[in-house]
C-alpha positions in Angstrom: 0.1 0.0 0.1 1.4 3.6 -0.8 1.5 6.2 2.0 -1.1 8.8 1.5 0.4 12.1 0.1 -0.3 15.5 1.1 -0.1 18.9 -0.7 -0.5 22.6 0.5 -0.7 25.8 -1.1 2.5 27.5 -2.1 4.2 29.8 0.8 2.9 33.0 -1.1 -0.7 31.9 -0.4 -0.2 32.4 3.4 0.9 35.4 5.5 2.6 34.4 8.7 2.9 36.4 11.9 4.9 35.0 14.5 4.1 35.7 18.2 5.4 34.1 21.5 5.4 30.4 20.6 2.4 30.5 18.2 1.7 32.0 14.7 -0.9 33.5 13.1 -1.6 32.2 9.4 -3.6 34.2 7.0 -4.7 31.8 4.3 -5.3 33.9 1.3 -7.2 31.6 -0.8 -10.0 31.1 2.0 -9.7 34.4 3.7 -9.3 32.5 7.0 -6.6 33.3 9.8 -5.4 30.3 11.9 -3.5 30.2 15.1 -1.1 27.3 15.0 1.7 26.1 17.3 4.8 24.2 16.2 5.2 21.8 14.2 2.3 23.3 12.0 4.6 25.9 10.1 7.3 23.6 9.9 5.1 21.0 8.3 3.7 23.6 5.9 7.2 24.9 5.1 8.3 21.1 4.3 5.3 20.7 2.0 6.7 23.6 0.2 9.3 21.4 -1.5 6.1 19.5 -3.0 3.6 16.8 -2.2 4.8 14.1 0.2 3.5 11.5 2.6 4.2 11.3 6.3 7.5 9.4 5.9 9.0 11.5 3.3 7.8 14.6 5.3 9.5 13.3 8.6 12.7 12.8 6.4 12.4 16.6 5.3 11.6 17.9 8.9 14.6 15.7 10.3 17.2 17.6 8.2 16.5 20.7 10.3 15.4 19.4 13.6 16.6 16.7 16.1 13.4 14.7 17.1 15.5 12.1 19.4 14.4 8.8 19.6 11.7 6.6 21.3 8.6 8.3 19.9 6.2 7.2 17.4 7.1 10.4 15.1 5.0 9.2 12.0 2.0 8.7 14.2 2.5 12.1 15.7 3.1 13.7 12.3 0.0 12.1 10.7 -2.1 13.4 13.9 -0.7 16.9 13.0 -1.5 16.3 9.3 -5.1 15.5 10.3 -5.3 18.8 12.0 -3.9 20.8 9.3 -6.5 18.9 6.9 -9.4 19.8 9.1 -8.4 23.5 8.9 -7.8 23.5 5.3 -4.4 24.2 5.0 -3.3 20.9 3.7 -5.2 18.1 1.7 -4.6 14.7 0.2 -3.2 14.8 -3.2 
């Protein structure tokens, strides 16, 4: 079975304002503003490289962040992707 691939609008479709530990994202296509916490912006940035499934996204994120060992990172990432999908910031390709 192939993993689900996700897509996001290009970075220019979002206006981001960082605040103490959270960010406001104005999503131009929908006209909605979202309040997000890490790793939402990092996931959206990783999707800026092109559509990807959870394992590919995790590999992209590992280039810049040290996640350590002992966690089910793919399951955690899939949960964040589901939240972003519900918000309309990502969708399945």
